[in-house]
C-alpha positions as CSV (number, residue, x, y, z in Angstrom):
1,M,-83.0,-13.2,66.3
2,E,-84.1,-16.8,65.8
3,F,-83.6,-18.3,62.3
4,P,-87.1,-18.8,60.9
5,G,-88.5,-22.4,60.7
6,V,-89.6,-23.9,57.4
7,H,-93.3,-23.7,58.5
8,R,-93.1,-19.9,58.3
9,L,-91.8,-19.5,54.7
10,D,-95.2,-18.3,53.4
11,N,-95.0,-15.2,55.6
12,D,-93.4,-12.1,54.0
13,R,-91.9,-10.9,57.3
14,E,-90.4,-14.3,58.1
15,R,-89.0,-14.6,54.6
16,G,-87.4,-11.2,55.0
17,V,-85.8,-12.4,58.3
18,M,-84.3,-15.5,56.6
19,L,-83.1,-13.4,53.7
20,H,-81.4,-11.0,56.2
21,F,-79.5,-14.0,57.6
22,L,-78.4,-15.1,54.2
23,A,-77.4,-11.7,53.0
24,N,-75.3,-11.3,56.2
25,H,-73.4,-14.5,55.2
26,E,-72.9,-13.5,51.6
27,L,-71.5,-10.1,52.7
28,L,-69.1,-11.8,55.1
29,A,-67.9,-14.3,52.4
30,A,-67.2,-11.4,50.0
31,E,-65.3,-9.5,52.7
32,L,-63.3,-12.6,53.6
33,M,-62.4,-13.2,50.0
34,A,-61.1,-9.6,49.8
35,L,-59.1,-10.2,52.9
36,V,-57.4,-13.3,51.5
37,L,-56.4,-11.3,48.4
38,L,-54.9,-8.6,50.6
39,K,-53.3,-10.9,53.1
40,F,-51.6,-13.3,50.7
41,P,-50.4,-11.2,47.7
42,D,-47.8,-13.9,46.9
43,A,-50.3,-16.7,46.5
44,P,-50.4,-18.3,43.0
45,K,-51.9,-16.0,40.4
46,K,-54.5,-18.5,39.2
47,Y,-55.7,-19.0,42.8
48,R,-56.1,-15.3,43.4
49,A,-58.0,-14.9,40.1
50,G,-60.4,-17.6,41.2
51,V,-60.9,-15.9,44.6
52,Y,-61.5,-12.6,42.8
53,E,-64.2,-14.1,40.6
54,A,-65.9,-15.8,43.5
55,M,-65.8,-12.5,45.5
56,R,-67.7,-10.7,42.6
57,E,-70.3,-13.5,42.7
58,E,-70.7,-13.2,46.5
59,Q,-71.3,-9.5,46.0
60,M,-73.9,-10.3,43.4
61,H,-75.5,-12.8,45.8
62,A,-75.7,-10.2,48.6
63,L,-77.4,-7.7,46.2
64,M,-79.9,-10.4,45.1
65,Y,-80.9,-11.1,48.7
66,L,-81.1,-7.3,49.4
67,R,-83.6,-6.9,46.5
68,R,-85.7,-9.8,47.7
69,M,-85.6,-8.5,51.3
70,K,-86.9,-5.1,50.1
71,E,-89.7,-6.8,48.3
72,C,-90.6,-8.5,51.6
73,G,-90.6,-5.2,53.4
74,M,-87.3,-5.5,55.2
75,H,-84.0,-3.5,54.9
76,F,-80.5,-4.7,55.6
77,G,-79.3,-3.7,59.0
78,E,-82.8,-3.8,60.5
79,L,-81.7,-6.9,62.4
80,P,-78.5,-7.6,64.3
81,L,-75.6,-8.9,62.2
82,N,-73.5,-12.0,62.9
83,D,-69.7,-12.1,62.6
84,Y,-69.2,-15.8,63.1
85,F,-67.7,-16.5,59.7
86,W,-65.3,-13.6,60.2
87,R,-64.2,-14.8,63.6
88,I,-63.5,-18.3,62.4
89,V,-61.9,-17.5,59.0
90,A,-60.1,-14.2,59.4
91,P,-57.3,-15.5,61.6
92,M,-56.1,-17.6,58.7
93,E,-52.3,-18.0,58.5
94,T,-52.2,-19.5,55.0
95,P,-54.5,-19.7,51.9
96,M,-55.0,-23.4,52.8
97,D,-56.7,-22.2,56.0
98,F,-59.1,-20.1,53.9
99,V,-59.8,-23.0,51.5
100,T,-60.6,-25.5,54.3
101,R,-62.6,-23.0,56.5
102,L,-64.6,-21.1,53.9
103,N,-64.7,-23.1,50.7
104,L,-64.8,-26.7,52.1
105,T,-66.7,-25.9,55.3
106,F,-69.1,-23.0,55.2
107,E,-69.6,-22.9,51.4
108,Q,-69.9,-26.7,51.2
109,A,-72.6,-26.6,53.8
110,N,-74.5,-24.2,51.6
111,L,-74.7,-26.9,48.9
112,D,-77.2,-28.6,51.2
113,F,-79.0,-25.4,52.4
114,S,-79.4,-23.5,49.1
115,K,-80.7,-26.5,47.1
116,H,-83.1,-27.7,49.8
117,Y,-84.5,-24.2,50.6
118,A,-84.9,-23.4,46.9
119,G,-87.3,-26.3,46.7
120,L,-89.2,-25.3,49.9
121,F,-89.7,-21.7,48.6
122,R,-90.9,-23.1,45.3
123,Q,-93.4,-25.2,47.2
124,V,-94.9,-22.2,49.0
125,G,-95.2,-20.3,45.7
126,D,-92.2,-17.9,46.2
127,H,-90.5,-18.5,42.8
128,S,-88.5,-15.3,43.0
129,T,-86.6,-16.4,46.1
130,A,-86.3,-20.0,44.7
131,T,-84.6,-18.5,41.6
132,V,-82.1,-16.6,43.7
133,L,-81.2,-19.7,45.7
134,D,-80.9,-21.8,42.5
135,K,-78.4,-19.3,41.1
136,I,-76.5,-19.2,44.4
137,Y,-76.5,-23.0,44.5
138,Q,-74.9,-23.2,41.0
139,D,-72.3,-20.6,41.9
140,E,-71.5,-22.4,45.2
141,I,-70.7,-25.6,43.3
142,G,-68.0,-23.6,41.5
143,H,-66.7,-22.0,44.7
144,V,-66.4,-25.4,46.4
145,G,-64.8,-26.8,43.3
146,H,-62.2,-24.0,43.3
147,G,-61.5,-24.9,46.9
148,V,-61.2,-28.6,46.1
149,K,-58.7,-27.9,43.3
150,W,-56.3,-25.9,45.6
151,F,-56.9,-28.0,48.6
152,R,-55.5,-31.0,46.7
153,H,-52.6,-28.8,45.5
154,W,-51.6,-27.8,49.0
155,K,-52.6,-30.8,51.1
156,E,-50.1,-33.4,52.4
157,Q,-49.4,-35.7,49.4
158,G,-50.4,-39.3,50.0
159,S,-53.2,-38.4,52.3
160,T,-56.8,-38.9,51.3
161,D,-58.9,-35.8,50.9
162,W,-61.0,-36.8,53.8
163,N,-58.1,-37.4,56.2
164,A,-56.4,-34.2,55.2
165,F,-59.5,-32.2,55.6
166,R,-60.1,-33.6,59.1
167,K,-56.5,-32.9,60.2
168,T,-56.5,-29.4,58.8
169,L,-59.6,-28.1,60.7
170,I,-59.1,-26.5,64.1
171,F,-61.8,-26.5,66.8
172,P,-64.5,-25.2,66.9
173,L,-64.6,-26.2,63.3
174,S,-65.3,-29.9,62.5
175,P,-66.3,-31.9,59.4
176,A,-69.9,-31.7,60.6
177,R,-69.9,-28.0,59.9
178,A,-69.5,-28.8,56.2
179,K,-73.0,-30.1,56.3
180,G,-76.0,-27.8,56.2
181,M,-79.0,-28.1,58.4
182,A,-80.9,-29.7,55.5
183,P,-80.9,-33.0,53.6
184,F,-77.4,-34.1,52.6
185,N,-76.7,-33.3,48.9
186,S,-74.3,-35.8,47.5
187,E,-74.9,-34.7,43.9
188,G,-73.8,-31.1,44.5
189,R,-70.6,-32.4,46.1
190,R,-69.8,-34.7,43.1
191,L,-70.3,-31.7,40.7
192,A,-67.9,-29.7,42.9
193,G,-65.3,-32.5,42.4
194,L,-65.3,-34.1,45.8
195,D,-64.5,-37.9,45.7
196,E,-66.8,-40.7,46.9
197,D,-64.7,-41.5,49.9
198,F,-64.9,-37.9,51.1
199,I,-68.7,-37.7,50.4
200,R,-69.5,-41.0,52.2
201,N,-67.4,-40.1,55.3
202,L,-68.9,-36.6,55.5
203,E,-72.4,-37.9,55.2
204,I,-72.0,-40.1,58.3
205,T,-69.8,-37.9,60.4
206,A,-71.3,-36.3,63.5
207,T,-69.2,-33.9,65.4
208,S,-70.4,-31.3,67.9
209,R,-71.7,-28.1,66.3
210,G,-71.2,-26.0,69.5
211,R,-72.4,-28.0,72.5
212,T,-69.5,-29.5,74.4
213,P,-69.7,-33.2,73.7
214,V,-70.1,-35.9,76.3
215,V,-67.6,-38.8,75.9
216,H,-68.9,-42.3,76.0
217,W,-67.0,-45.6,76.4
218,F,-68.2,-49.2,76.4
219,N,-66.6,-51.4,79.1
220,P,-68.9,-54.5,79.4
221,D,-66.6,-56.5,81.6
222,A,-66.9,-54.0,84.5
223,E,-67.8,-56.7,87.0
224,A,-64.6,-58.6,86.1
225,H,-62.4,-55.6,86.7
226,A,-64.2,-54.8,89.9
227,M,-63.7,-58.4,91.1
228,A,-60.0,-58.2,90.3
229,S,-59.8,-54.9,92.3
230,A,-61.7,-56.5,95.3
231,T,-59.6,-59.8,95.4
232,G,-56.2,-58.4,94.3
233,A,-56.2,-60.8,91.3
234,R,-55.0,-59.8,87.8
235,Y,-57.8,-59.7,85.3
236,Q,-57.1,-61.2,81.9
237,P,-60.1,-61.1,79.5
238,D,-60.8,-64.3,77.7
239,K,-61.8,-64.7,74.1
240,T,-65.5,-64.2,74.8
241,A,-64.9,-61.0,76.8
242,L,-62.7,-59.6,74.0
243,A,-65.4,-60.4,71.5
244,L,-68.0,-58.6,73.6
245,Q,-65.8,-55.5,73.8
246,Q,-65.2,-55.3,70.1
247,D,-68.5,-56.5,68.7
248,L,-70.8,-54.4,70.9
249,E,-68.9,-51.2,71.6
250,I,-71.0,-49.5,68.9
251,L,-73.9,-49.7,71.3
252,T,-72.8,-46.4,72.8
253,L,-74.8,-44.9,69.8
254,A,-78.0,-45.7,71.7
255,W,-77.4,-43.5,74.7
256,A,-75.1,-40.9,73.1
257,R,-76.4,-37.8,71.4
258,K,-75.5,-36.9,67.9
259,D,-72.9,-34.3,68.9
260,D,-71.3,-36.6,71.5
261,V,-68.1,-38.6,71.2
262,S,-67.8,-42.4,71.4
263,L,-64.3,-43.8,72.1
264,M,-63.8,-47.0,70.0
265,R,-61.2,-49.8,70.1
266,Q,-61.9,-50.4,66.4
267,L,-63.6,-47.7,64.3
268,P,-66.8,-48.9,62.4
269,S,-66.6,-48.8,58.6
270,A,-68.0,-45.9,56.7
271,G,-70.3,-48.3,54.8
272,H,-71.9,-49.7,58.0
273,L,-72.3,-46.2,59.5
274,S,-74.0,-45.2,56.3
275,I,-76.5,-48.1,56.8
276,L,-77.2,-46.9,60.3
277,T,-77.7,-43.3,59.1
278,Q,-80.1,-44.4,56.4
279,A,-82.0,-46.3,59.0
280,G,-82.7,-43.0,60.7
281,L,-80.2,-43.3,63.6
282,E,-78.4,-40.1,64.6
283,L,-74.8,-41.1,65.3
284,P,-72.2,-39.7,67.7
285,E,-68.6,-39.0,66.5
286,F,-66.6,-42.2,66.6
287,I,-62.9,-41.8,67.4
288,S,-60.1,-44.1,68.4
289,G,-57.8,-43.4,71.3
290,T,-58.4,-40.6,73.9
291,Q,-56.8,-37.6,72.2
292,L,-59.4,-34.8,72.3
293,D,-58.3,-31.2,72.1
294,R,-61.5,-29.6,73.2
295,K,-63.6,-28.8,76.2
296,L,-65.9,-31.7,77.2
297,G,-69.4,-31.9,78.6
298,G,-68.8,-35.0,80.7
299,L,-67.7,-38.6,80.7
300,R,-70.2,-41.5,80.5
301,P,-68.7,-45.0,80.4
302,W,-70.8,-48.2,80.6
303,A,-69.7,-48.4,84.2
304,W,-67.3,-46.6,86.5
305,S,-65.2,-49.7,87.1
306,P,-61.4,-49.5,87.5
307,D,-60.8,-49.9,83.7
308,A,-63.0,-46.9,83.0
309,S,-61.3,-44.7,85.5
310,R,-57.9,-45.6,84.0
311,H,-59.0,-45.2,80.4
312,L,-60.8,-41.9,80.8
313,Q,-58.4,-40.2,83.3
314,P,-56.4,-38.4,80.5
315,L,-59.7,-36.5,79.6
316,A,-60.5,-35.4,83.2
317,A,-58.9,-32.0,82.9
318,A,-60.9,-31.2,79.7
319,V,-64.3,-31.7,81.4
320,S,-66.2,-28.5,82.1
321,P,-66.3,-28.0,85.9
322,V,-70.1,-27.1,85.8
323,V,-71.3,-30.4,84.4
324,P,-72.3,-33.4,86.6
325,W,-70.5,-36.2,84.7
326,Q,-66.9,-35.6,85.9
327,W,-64.1,-38.1,85.9
328,R,-64.2,-40.2,89.0
329,N,-62.1,-42.9,90.7
330,D,-63.6,-46.3,90.2
331,T,-66.7,-47.0,92.3
332,P,-66.6,-49.4,95.2
333,P,-66.4,-53.1,94.1
334,L,-69.5,-53.7,96.3
335,W,-71.5,-51.8,93.7
336,F,-70.7,-54.4,91.1
337,S,-71.4,-57.3,93.4
338,K,-74.7,-59.2,93.9
339,Q,-74.5,-57.9,97.5
340,I,-75.6,-54.4,96.5
341,G,-79.0,-55.9,95.4
342,I,-79.4,-57.6,98.7
343,H,-78.6,-54.3,100.5
344,L,-81.4,-52.6,98.5
345,E,-83.8,-55.4,99.5
346,E,-82.9,-54.8,103.1
347,K,-83.5,-51.1,102.8
348,L,-86.9,-51.8,101.2
349,G,-87.7,-54.2,104.1
350,L,-88.1,-57.2,101.8
351,C,-87.6,-60.6,103.5
352,D,-89.4,-63.2,101.4
353,D,-87.1,-65.0,99.0
354,R,-84.2,-62.7,99.7
355,G,-80.7,-64.0,99.0
356,V,-78.1,-64.6,101.7
357,I,-74.4,-63.8,101.4
358,Y,-71.8,-66.4,102.2
359,H,-68.0,-65.9,102.3
360,D,-66.8,-69.4,103.1
361,E,-67.4,-72.8,101.6
362,E,-68.5,-74.8,104.7
363,S,-71.2,-72.3,105.7
364,A,-72.5,-72.1,102.1
365,W,-72.6,-75.9,101.7
366,E,-74.3,-76.4,105.1
367,A,-77.0,-73.8,104.1
368,I,-77.5,-75.6,100.8
369,S,-77.7,-79.0,102.3
370,T,-80.1,-77.9,105.0
371,R,-82.5,-76.3,102.5
372,L,-82.5,-79.3,100.2
373,S,-82.8,-81.9,103.0
374,S,-85.8,-80.1,104.5
375,H,-87.5,-79.7,101.1
376,P,-86.2,-82.5,98.8
377,E,-88.2,-81.2,95.8
378,A,-86.8,-77.7,96.2
379,Q,-83.9,-76.1,94.3
380,V,-81.5,-73.4,95.2
381,L,-79.7,-70.8,93.0
382,V,-76.2,-69.9,93.7
383,K,-74.8,-66.7,92.2
384,A,-71.1,-65.7,92.0
385,A,-70.7,-62.3,93.5
386,F,-69.5,-60.6,90.4
387,S,-71.5,-62.6,87.8
388,C,-73.3,-60.8,85.0
389,A,-76.2,-61.5,82.6
390,G,-76.9,-64.9,84.1
391,R,-73.3,-66.1,83.7
392,G,-71.8,-67.4,86.9
393,H,-75.0,-68.9,88.2
394,R,-75.5,-72.5,89.3
395,R,-78.8,-74.2,89.9
396,I,-78.6,-77.0,92.6
397,N,-81.2,-79.6,93.6
398,A,-81.1,-82.8,95.8
399,Q,-79.8,-84.9,92.9
400,S,-76.9,-82.6,92.1
401,P,-73.6,-84.6,92.6
402,E,-71.7,-83.3,95.6
403,V,-68.1,-83.4,94.4
404,P,-68.6,-81.2,91.2
405,T,-70.9,-78.9,93.1
406,R,-68.5,-78.4,95.9
407,N,-65.6,-77.9,93.5
408,W,-67.6,-75.2,91.7
409,L,-68.5,-73.6,95.0
410,H,-64.8,-73.7,96.2
411,N,-63.5,-72.1,92.9
412,T,-66.2,-69.5,92.8
413,L,-65.6,-68.3,96.4
414,E,-61.9,-68.2,95.7
415,D,-62.4,-66.0,92.6
416,H,-65.3,-63.8,93.8
417,G,-64.8,-63.7,97.5
418,C,-68.5,-64.5,98.3
419,I,-71.6,-66.0,96.8
420,V,-75.3,-65.3,97.1
421,L,-77.7,-68.2,97.9
422,E,-81.4,-67.9,97.2
423,P,-84.3,-70.2,96.5
424,W,-85.0,-71.1,92.9
425,L,-88.3,-69.5,91.9
426,N,-90.7,-70.6,89.3
427,R,-90.4,-67.5,87.2
428,V,-93.1,-66.5,84.6
429,L,-91.8,-63.1,83.6
430,D,-88.6,-61.2,83.9
431,F,-88.6,-57.4,83.6
432,S,-86.4,-54.4,84.4
433,A,-86.8,-50.9,85.6
434,L,-84.3,-48.4,84.3
435,Y,-83.3,-45.2,86.2
436,E,-81.0,-42.2,86.0
437,K,-79.6,-40.8,89.2
438,H,-79.0,-37.1,88.9
439,A,-76.6,-34.7,90.7
440,D,-79.4,-33.3,92.8
441,H,-80.0,-36.9,94.2
442,R,-83.2,-37.4,92.2
443,V,-83.7,-40.9,90.9
444,Q,-85.7,-40.7,87.7
445,L,-87.5,-43.7,86.3
446,I,-86.7,-43.8,82.5
447,G,-88.9,-46.8,81.7
448,L,-89.8,-50.5,82.1
449,T,-88.9,-53.3,79.8
450,V,-89.7,-57.0,79.4
451,M,-86.6,-59.2,79.5
452,E,-86.1,-62.3,77.5
453,N,-83.9,-64.8,79.4
454,D,-83.3,-68.5,78.8
455,A,-84.2,-71.2,81.3
456,A,-80.9,-70.6,83.1
457,G,-81.4,-66.9,83.4
458,H,-79.0,-65.9,80.6
459,F,-79.8,-62.7,78.8
460,L,-81.3,-63.0,75.3
461,G,-83.1,-59.8,74.6
462,T,-85.3,-56.9,75.8
463,R,-88.8,-56.0,74.6
464,V,-89.9,-52.3,74.7
465,G,-92.9,-50.3,73.5
466,P,-94.8,-47.1,74.1
467,K,-97.0,-48.8,76.8
468,W,-95.2,-51.3,79.0
469,A,-98.5,-52.9,80.2
470,N,-99.3,-53.9,76.6
471,L,-96.1,-56.0,76.4
472,L,-97.4,-58.2,79.3
473,P,-99.6,-61.3,79.2
474,P,-103.1,-60.2,80.4
475,E,-103.0,-62.3,83.6
476,I,-99.6,-60.8,84.6
477,A,-100.7,-57.3,83.8
478,V,-103.8,-57.6,86.0
479,F,-101.7,-59.0,88.8
480,L,-99.0,-56.4,88.7
481,F,-101.3,-53.3,88.4
482,R,-104.2,-54.5,90.6
483,E,-102.6,-56.6,93.3
484,A,-98.8,-56.0,93.4
485,G,-98.9,-52.2,93.1
486,V,-96.1,-52.3,90.6
487,M,-95.9,-48.6,89.8
488,E,-95.8,-47.7,93.6
489,W,-92.7,-49.9,93.8
490,Y,-90.9,-48.5,90.8
491,Q,-92.0,-44.9,90.8
492,K,-91.8,-44.2,94.6
493,K,-90.4,-46.9,96.9
494,I,-87.4,-48.0,94.9
495,P,-86.2,-44.5,93.8
496,A,-86.3,-43.3,97.4
497,A,-84.3,-46.4,98.5
498,L,-81.7,-45.9,95.7
499,A,-81.2,-42.3,96.6
500,E,-80.3,-43.4,100.2
501,L,-78.2,-46.4,99.2
502,L,-76.1,-44.6,96.6
503,P,-75.9,-41.0,97.8
504,D,-72.8,-40.0,95.8
505,Y,-73.5,-41.8,92.6
506,I,-74.5,-40.1,89.3
507,G,-75.6,-42.1,86.3
508,P,-77.6,-45.0,85.0
509,L,-79.1,-47.7,87.3
510,G,-81.0,-50.8,86.4
511,I,-83.3,-53.1,88.5
512,D,-83.9,-56.6,87.4
513,A,-87.2,-58.0,88.7
514,M,-89.5,-61.0,88.2
515,V,-93.0,-62.3,88.6
516,H,-93.0,-65.9,89.8
517,R,-95.5,-68.6,90.6
518,R,-95.8,-69.9,94.1
519,P,-96.4,-73.7,94.8
520,D,-100.1,-72.9,95.2
521,Q,-100.0,-71.4,91.6
522,S,-100.7,-67.9,92.8
523,L,-98.5,-65.1,91.3
524,A,-95.9,-63.2,93.3
525,L,-93.7,-60.2,92.6
526,K,-90.0,-60.2,93.5
527,P,-89.3,-56.4,93.2
528,V,-85.5,-56.7,93.2
529,V,-83.6,-59.6,91.7
530,E,-80.5,-57.6,91.0
531,L,-79.3,-54.0,91.1
532,N,-76.9,-52.9,88.3
533,V,-75.0,-49.7,89.1
534,R,-74.2,-49.1,85.4
535,M,-75.7,-48.9,82.0
536,T,-77.7,-52.0,81.0
537,M,-79.0,-53.6,77.9
538,G,-82.6,-52.7,79.0
539,R,-81.6,-49.0,79.0
540,I,-80.0,-49.4,75.5
541,A,-83.4,-50.8,74.3
542,L,-85.3,-47.8,75.7
543,E,-82.8,-45.3,74.2
544,L,-83.0,-47.1,70.8
545,L,-86.8,-46.9,70.9
546,A,-86.7,-43.2,71.6
547,K,-84.2,-42.7,68.7
548,T,-86.2,-44.7,66.2
549,D,-90.0,-44.8,66.6
550,P,-91.3,-44.5,70.2
551,Q,-94.8,-45.6,69.0
552,L,-93.6,-49.1,67.9
553,N,-93.1,-52.2,69.9
554,A,-89.5,-53.5,69.3
555,T,-87.0,-56.0,70.6
556,F,-83.3,-55.6,71.2
557,R,-81.3,-58.8,71.0
558,I,-77.8,-60.0,71.4
559,L,-77.3,-62.9,68.9
560,R,-74.4,-65.3,68.3
561,K,-73.0,-64.5,64.9
562,D,-73.8,-68.0,63.6
563,R,-77.5,-67.2,64.2
564,A,-77.5,-64.0,62.1
565,N,-79.6,-65.6,59.4
566,A,-82.2,-67.1,61.8
567,P,-85.8,-66.3,60.7
568,I,-87.6,-63.4,62.3
569,P,-91.3,-62.9,62.8
570,E,-93.3,-61.9,59.8
571,G,-93.8,-58.2,59.5
572,T,-90.6,-57.5,61.5
573,S,-87.6,-55.7,60.1
574,R,-84.1,-56.3,61.6
575,L,-81.3,-53.8,61.8
576,F,-77.8,-55.0,62.9
577,L,-76.2,-52.3,65.0
578,N,-72.7,-53.7,64.6
579,D,-71.3,-54.8,61.3
580,P,-71.9,-58.6,60.6
581,S,-68.9,-58.7,58.2
582,T,-66.4,-57.7,61.0
583,A,-68.1,-59.1,64.1
584,L,-66.1,-61.8,65.9
585,S,-68.9,-63.6,67.8
586,F,-71.9,-61.3,68.6
587,L,-74.4,-59.3,66.8
588,A,-76.7,-56.6,68.3
589,A,-80.1,-56.8,66.5
590,W,-82.9,-54.2,66.6
591,D,-86.2,-55.8,65.6
592,C,-89.3,-53.7,65.0
């Protein structure tokens, strides 16, 4: 039987169904309190006296619900009963197990539920049920308070209440179970004697309530690890790479669901998570390390590069065999190279402005020299094979000094193994198309974004909104939809080509594209600038939009920390997704 929704509280039958659920819970609680008295006769006398008094109150609560049910035309036993509380609490081995499982988990959750629903029943004019819930709420404060007192008596001394509570619970229980499916009630918890540290941490905690969680991990230097794998070099992250890892790893909150797990190098502070929660974001469970003693619903790193395969391998055996996101060996280095985008262009039959791959310095230099000598006003763009977000690109024209240019070319080929050479285009708009490739080989278009890049092509931010066309300048929107057939490309042609190009891949994909202006000033579409076989900042922006307000236009930006106080457009609010007080170099800003 489905638990009634709040929109049905004015119906006698539906009220009776809800009261049947609640009476079931009160009866279970009373029976479990009787069990703890029988099971632990040597427990402290004062503890047993408190449990006995609480048991009598639970019996009274059950009778109050039964009377209200009868008035609503329903009798107890008319609906199936649930034994969940019993199955979780009855195997207790110590009174401490009872305290943490019933008092501090299920009864604490009722502090949220009983107070909230008393108000809802009062709103629909059912003052009788509201009065019952008011009484139960007051008694529940006492029950939780009794549990807090003995929990502190029995817990490991020196440990905070919060840490001791987390360590004591055994799966499938988690701290999130101590919150009701209702607004969080800090006041009731204070009255029960819980401290501010416990209350703050509980408010922001988000652990799976039954669904097997998917585990997420942020590894933004995937291309560098793939390059090291391809060339046999040893990868040593520099200061910037380490700052990106630490500062932006909280971005997993964008694509993770609230009952998922995010593996962190450094846990965010409770204070900052509280800010994110108050902003309306549903957060995953953040943990450090890879110790998870539960069944998992899949593994979803930023990218399946060698570092992700190594880091997530200890969790492989815990992943359910029926889910698509299994642990896998790292994907081929080619998938992280600029070459994969050229292969996609070839599969699409695109020839104009397509890049050319070079593996040796002399051939690359000869091609550059030939292009520039035949068109002295032209420019070429050289991309390092494993470059990312515009880093590792070099713009060359006829005036570029030969020696530094050739030195850069030599060093880049030595590090990356190859380069991609393409004409420099007069870009007027950068955009991206974001996809999810499923286990059944479907390639689903998630959405389109407008990218903000600087003159050199470095990523600055992504603009998103409910209607992509409304983000475009009118001239470009008319060109893309009327002349270029933009949706034919991104809804049909490119998904079909991706399915063929990456037959055994499952996960996120991103296409960077551009509109550019030809020498005659007409507009042209370059459908594929790059293919990213991983999560992207554009996908993060789309996921954030879905989690906040899908009807708003918003911009996701990566800022240098020293630009944190830069002015923002009037009428725009800014939320920093990572904590400015602990960030090393970068801030992730959500402007809407």
